[in-house]
C-alpha positions as CSV (number, residue, x, y, z in Angstrom):
1,M,109.7,62.2,36.8
2,Q,112.6,61.8,39.2
3,R,113.6,65.5,38.6
4,A,110.1,66.7,39.2
5,H,109.9,64.7,42.4
6,S,113.3,66.0,43.5
7,R,112.2,69.6,42.7
8,S,109.0,69.1,44.6
9,R,110.9,67.7,47.6
10,K,113.3,70.7,47.6
11,S,110.3,73.0,47.3
12,N,108.6,71.3,50.3
13,N,111.9,71.5,52.3
14,H,112.2,75.1,51.5
15,A,108.6,75.8,52.5
16,I,109.1,74.0,55.8
17,H,112.3,75.9,56.4
18,N,110.5,79.2,55.7
19,S,107.6,78.1,58.0
20,I,110.1,77.3,60.8
21,G,111.7,80.7,60.2
22,D,108.3,82.4,60.4
23,I,107.5,80.6,63.6
24,R,110.8,81.6,65.1
25,D,110.2,85.3,64.0
26,H,106.7,85.2,65.6
27,A,108.1,83.7,68.8
28,Q,110.8,86.4,69.0
29,G,108.2,89.1,68.3
30,M,105.9,87.6,71.1
31,A,108.9,87.5,73.5
32,R,109.6,91.2,72.8
33,D,105.9,92.0,73.3
34,V,105.8,90.1,76.6
35,R,109.0,91.9,77.7
36,D,107.5,95.3,76.7
37,I,104.3,94.5,78.6
38,G,106.4,93.4,81.6
39,E,108.3,96.7,81.5
40,A,105.0,98.7,81.3
41,V,103.5,96.8,84.2
42,K,106.7,97.3,86.2
43,D,106.6,101.1,85.5
44,V,102.9,101.4,86.4
45,L,103.4,99.4,89.6
46,F,106.4,101.4,90.6
47,E,104.5,104.7,90.0
48,K,101.5,103.4,92.0
49,F,103.7,102.2,94.8
50,T,105.5,105.5,95.0
51,D,102.2,107.4,95.0
52,M,100.9,105.1,97.8
53,L,104.1,105.7,99.9
54,K,103.8,109.5,99.4
55,R,100.2,109.4,100.5
56,A,101.0,107.3,103.5
57,L,103.9,109.6,104.5
58,S,101.6,112.6,104.1
59,F,98.9,110.9,106.2
60,G,101.5,110.0,108.9
61,E,102.7,113.6,109.0
62,K,99.1,114.9,109.3
63,S,98.4,112.4,112.0
64,Q,101.6,113.4,113.9
65,E,100.6,117.0,113.6
66,A,97.1,116.3,114.8
67,A,98.5,114.3,117.8
68,K,100.8,117.1,118.7
69,E,97.9,119.6,118.5
70,A,95.7,117.4,120.7
71,A,98.4,117.0,123.3
72,A,99.0,120.7,123.4
73,D,95.3,121.4,123.7
74,A,95.0,118.8,126.5
75,R,97.9,120.4,128.3
76,E,96.4,123.9,127.9
77,A,93.0,122.6,129.2
78,V,94.7,121.0,132.3
79,E,96.7,124.2,133.0
80,E,93.5,126.3,132.7
81,R,91.7,124.1,135.2
82,I,94.6,124.1,137.6
83,Q,94.7,127.9,137.4
84,A,90.9,128.2,137.7
85,H,90.8,125.9,140.8
86,P,94.2,125.7,142.4
87,Y,93.1,124.5,145.9
88,G,90.8,121.9,144.5
89,T,93.6,120.7,142.3
90,I,96.0,120.4,145.3
91,L,93.4,118.5,147.3
92,I,92.7,116.1,144.4
93,A,96.5,115.5,143.9
94,A,96.9,114.9,147.6
95,G,94.0,112.4,147.6
96,V,95.4,110.5,144.6
97,G,98.8,110.5,146.3
98,V,97.4,109.0,149.5
99,A,95.4,106.4,147.5
100,V,98.4,105.3,145.5
101,G,100.6,105.2,148.6
102,M,98.1,103.0,150.4
103,M,97.9,100.6,147.4
104,L,101.7,100.4,147.2
105,R,102.0,99.7,151.0
106,R,99.6,96.8,150.8
107,R,101.9,95.0,148.3
């Protein structure tokens, strides 16, 4: 009976040892899975962030081009009006100069 009990105890200890080993293996597997998921998330985030930066740069370049075009169009429109009405432009400029001069003198 003593031998059977000793064998049973060894068998139970062996089963517990195997269970702990299985738990350790599962935990290591889960840690690898979490690490793999983290790497995948990092890769996706990096890709999305890079894409977002590229789009922002493209938008900025387009906005800069649009601003340059608008400034050039405005300059051309002013030049055309000055050429179409040179005397009126001179009178307006003189009037603005007098008004600014009077405002500055009051200070």
